[in-house]
N, C-alpha and C positions, 0 to 999 in steps of 0.2 A: 313096475310104475303104479303108483297109487292114484285112486281118481281125485286128491289133494293137490299130487305131483301134477298132474295132466292140466288142471284148473289152473295152477298158479304159472306155470308155463303160457297156457294160452293168455290169461289176461297179461304177462308180460310182453309179449308177442304183439297183441291189441295194439297197447300202447306205443309200440317200437316202432313198430309197422303202421299205425294209423292213427297216430295223434302227434301233430306237429306243431300243438299248442304251446305258448309259453309259458313256462313255468317260475322264469326269473323274475325276481324284482328288483330291478337295476338300482333304483330308487333306496331300497332296501340293502342291498348290498354296499351301495357306497356309503349309507348311513354305519352300515358294521365296519366297515375299513376305517371311517373317518374318525374317529377317537384316537385309533394307532398309527395313521399314515399322514392325517392329516385331511381336511377336506378335498384341495386342489388334488392330491395325488390320487385320493380315493376314488374321486367322481371321474378322473382320467381312465383309470384300470377299469370302473364299471361300464364306463361309457364308450370309451373310444379306443380300445385294442380289440378288434374284432375277433382274433383267433384266440383270446383267452379264456372268455367264457362264453359257452354253449347257453343257449337260451331254453334250452328244453334237458330234463333229466332222461336217465338210463332205466330203465326198469329190470331187474332181477329176479329169475325164480328163487324162495327162498333153497330151494333143493340142490341149484348151481352155486349159491354161495356157500351150503355147507359142503360141496364137494370141494371147492376152492380152500375150504378152511383144513378138510381131511389132507389136502396134497400138503398143503404148507406143513403141518405137522409133521405129514411122512418124512419129508427133507428136512426139517430141523432134527427129527431124532436120527437121521444117519448122518448128519453133519457133527451130530454130538459125539457119534460113535470114534473110536480111538483108531480102528481101521482105516475109515474115510478120512481123518484128520491125516494120520500117515502117510497116505496118498497123496493126496493134492500139496500138501505143505512140502513134500520131496522136489517139487516143482516150482517151489515159490522163492522168492530172495531173500538175504537174509534179514531185511526189514518185517518182512512178515511172520517171521519165524516164532516170535514171542508174543507169549496171550499176556496182554499187560492187565486184563481184565473185563474192560468195558466189553458189552455185549455187540454196541452199533447202533446208534441213533438213525431212525427212521429207514428199516430196509424195506425194501419196494418188491413186492413180486406180483409182476405184469401178468396177465391173461387175454388168451382169445376165448369167447365163449365159443362150446361146442356140445351143447345139452347138459347131459347131467355128467360129461368128461371134460370139463374145461380143460385148455390146455396151456400150461405153464409155459412162457417162451422166456422169460428173463427174469433174472432176480439182482435186484439192483441194491449198493449201498448210497447212503445220503440222498434218497429218491427225495425229489423236489415236489414241492406243488401242496403239500399237506394243510401248511397254513391259509393257504389260499382256497383250498378246496373246504376248510373247516368253516371259513365265513359264507362261500358259496352256499354251502349247504343250510345256513341258515337265513339264506334270503329266498326260499322257493315259496312258490303259492300254488295253492290248486286250482287247475284250469277248468274244471268240471268237478260234479259231486262223484264220477266214478274215479277220477284220480285222488279225491281229498279219501276214499276210503281205503288207499293203497301208499299215501303218501307218509311212509314213515322208515328212516333210515337203520340200515344194519349198525350196530355200533354204537348206540346212540347214547354214548357217554361224555361226558365233561371235557372235552379235548384238550382244553388249557390245562386243567390239573392234571391229565395223563402225560402231557409233554413235559410238564414240572416234573412229577414224578420219574419219569423216563431220565431226564437230564442228572437230576440228584441221584438216582440210580446209578448210573455212569460214573457218577464221581465216586460213590462210596465204593464202587466195586476196586477203585484202585487209591482211594485213599481214606476209605473208611469213614470215621467220625469226625475227620477235620471239615473245618470252615471253605464252603464253595464262596468265594468272594466274585469272581469275575469270569466271565465267558466271551471269548471272540470267536463269531461268525466269521469264519475265512473263508475267502475262494480269491482269484486271481482278477484284479481290477474290478471287485465287487459292483462300481455304482455303474459298470458296463455291462451286466449279466443282466438277461432278461428278467429273470423272477427276483431282482434286487429288492423290488418291494415286499418280499417273504422274509428277507432278510432283517429288513426293518420291523417286521409284525413278529418277529423272532426276538431282537433287541428291546423291543418295547415291553412284552410279556415278560421276561427276564428281568427287566428294570422295576416293572410293576409288582413284581414280588418278591424285592429286595435283595437281586442279585445284580451286580454291576454287568454292563456289557458294551461291546465295541462289536462294529462291523471294520472288518480288516483283511487289508490285502496281502496276501501270503507272501510278496517280496519286500514289505514293511516290517517283519518281523526281526527280532534278532534276540540270539543265546548268546548270553554271557555268563559266567561265574553261577551255573545251576541255574539261571531263570529266564525264563521265554518272555519277553517285552514286545510290546506294541507303540512304535512313534510314528506320528506322521504332524506336521503342521500345525494342524489344527488340536491337536491332543492337548486337554489342558489337565491329565492326569496327574497328579503328584506322585503316585506309585503305579507304573504301566506294568506288574507283572500280570502275565496271565494264568488261571489256574487250570481253565479247560478251554480247549478247542472244538468248536461244534465245525466239523469240514465240508464245506461243500468244492472242495477241490476234485476235478476230474483227473489228475494225477494221483490214482489212489495208492501208488508205491511210493510217492514223494521222489521221483528220479530227477526231476528239474533243477537247475540249479538254485531258482528264485525259492525253491520249497528246501533248501538246506539246512534253515536254522530251523524249521519246524520239525523235522526229520530228525536232527540230532538230538533236538529237545525229549521229542517222542522216543529214541534209543535209551537216551540217558533216565528215562523214567521221569524227568523235569516238568512234564505237562501229562494231564487226559486227554488225549486225542479221542474223539468220537466222530463217525467212522474210523476205524485206522486200516493200517495195511494189513494186519491177522485179519481183521472183520473180511475185507475184501477178497484176501485168500481163499478163505473157508466157502464163501457164498456166491461171489459176485462173477470171478473168474469164469468165462463163459466156456471156460475149456471141462469145468466141475460138470456140466451138463452131458457132456461125453459119457461121464461116468457113472452120471445118475440115470441114465437111459441107456445104459448096458446090462442086460440080464447078464450076462457071466460076471461080470464086475459086482452087481450086487449080491450075487449067489458067494461068490467067495469071501464077500464082506461079512457074510452071517445075516444079511439082513431078513427079518421076518417075509415069510410069501405074502403075507396080506400087505404090506409096507410094498414087498414090491411090484405087487399088481396095482399099487395107486400110482406108484411111480410111473410105470412102464404104460400105464394107461392114458395118462395126463402129461409128460413130458415129449416133445418130440422128438424124436430119434435125431442125434446129435452125433457128428463126426469133426474130427481136423481136417482140414484140405491139406492134402500133401501132393507132393510129384506122384506118389503112386496109384491115387485114387483122382488125380485131377482130369484125366481123361473120362472118365465113367460121370463124375458129377458134371462136366459139362454136357455129356449127351444127356444126359438126366436131368437137367437144370432145372425145368419148370417144376419140377416137386419139391426143389431146395431154398432155402433162404438163407443169405451168407451175411456173415458179422464178424467184425474184428473180436478176435479172441480175448484182449483188452479194452475193448471199447466201451463207449456209454451212450446211452439213450439210443437213438437210430442212426449216429455218425458213420458214414462210412458201411451203410449196411444196405443189402441190394435183393430183391425178389430175382429169382433164378430165371425167370420170363423175360426181364427187361433187361438181361446182362448183355453187354457188347463186349467183343473181343479186347478189345483195349480195357476195360475194365478188369475183364477175366483175368488177364496178365498181372494186374496189379493184386489180385485175390490171391493168386499163387504164389507170387512172391513175399506176400504179407503174412501175418499170422492170423488165420481164419478158421472160421469155423462155419459146417453147413448144417442147418438143421431144418428138417422134413417142414415144409411149409402148412403152417395153421391158419385157413383162412380166416380174417376176422368178421365177426357179425356186423350188422348193418344198425342203424338208426336213422330213420327219417325225420328231415327237418323241414321246414319251409323258411326259403331265403329270396328275398326280391318277390314272393308270389309265386314260385317254384317250388314242387318237391324235389329234394335232394337226397340221396342215399349218402349218408357217411360211415365209413368204419368207425369201428370202435375197439378200443381195450379197455379191462379193467385193472385197477392197479389197489394192493391192498397194502396199506401202512403197518408196519410191525414192528414190534420191539420185546425180542428178551420172551419170545412165547405169547408173546400178546398182542391183537389184532389193535390198531388204533383208528382207523378209518379206511374207508372202502370210497373210491370216486373211478371216474370214468373218463377217457380222454375221446373227442370226436374230432375227424380229421378225413380227408384227401390224400391220395397220394401212395408211393410206395410202402412209407412209414409213417408213425406215429410225428406229427408237428403242432405247432400252436400258430399257425398262421392261416389256416383254411376259414374264409368267413362263415359265420355262423357254426364253426368247432370251437375247440377247446377244453377244458376243464367242463364235468357235468357231474354234479351229484347222480348216489346210485341209491334207488329203493326197492325195497323187495316185495314180492308180491307172493 
């Protein structure tokens, strides 16, 4: 390891462990959000959601960021191979088999830090928080001269330009040069979702750049005569046809009855859907991590040796929970983390050392994977005058081989949440 790398790591740890100064300018954040959300909602988000935005930034050595990028590139090179796709799609339902073209908007790669070998704990489709994190990054201020010297973000590109290019590319991958007229940002009861303000940010961005946009409840979509439409009591649209759906649904395979109109339109090629079931099956089904962390499987696929090394060093060993291995997994549970194979976020996920017998019975009865526990690093903050250590994870938002944004989440408890006072989204700066 070079002296430059050692210095970079020392500076990062100095700030993460020893600097609890506030870098978030909440007035600036409210101003950044105000034009898009309106002053009342922007002010509420900036000042009155204690677990949404952390007061501090997270500092990351450049070498670790490069290792994360290298790992993502290794994963994507394997996912692009025919051997991998044949293997994972063999267990996917019919709705996920067809590649309609879109690569999947806002892929999310989630990491725990572990020096120069960061651990990839999860891959997500429709990863949330990017729009909010972009605003958060713009509202930082240096708390001291030493921080000012390293206050520069990775991927300091024009976020809005990148996002617009992403959605236009998703459209053109399936529709070529046809005009993109309307995007629907779709979720179940979107106004009740915790990240609903982010849907509004997306809508405003599209409209500001000449693309009509609506925020739609998936249950209000209708599919008839080859057109997917959106209708509700407040809609004043003369033509309610939807060209592209930006899906924020966590029913990734569109199995719920309320999603059948969208599912049929997608299967018929009547709408461009991103991310879609095919994207999910290739990337985000957690059973894929079983194969990506299996040396024998990687060899059988003919994965280059250097790529194998990168994957095996940085993806925690992952296994399917079965009746055959349940006894040994319970006995060694302290070294494992358990997740539903087709879950999302941290829902119904458990650290092995926190498990009860009752929860374990549910895990055995369900479709779970066990992942070698990769402990999160910590970031010190000051809350009500007391020094508190919060756990951290890092998310890299990605699209079609390009990284769009890097952000962190600070939290307490078993899993990532947005309810920890003093925690929440935090910008990432390189040292």
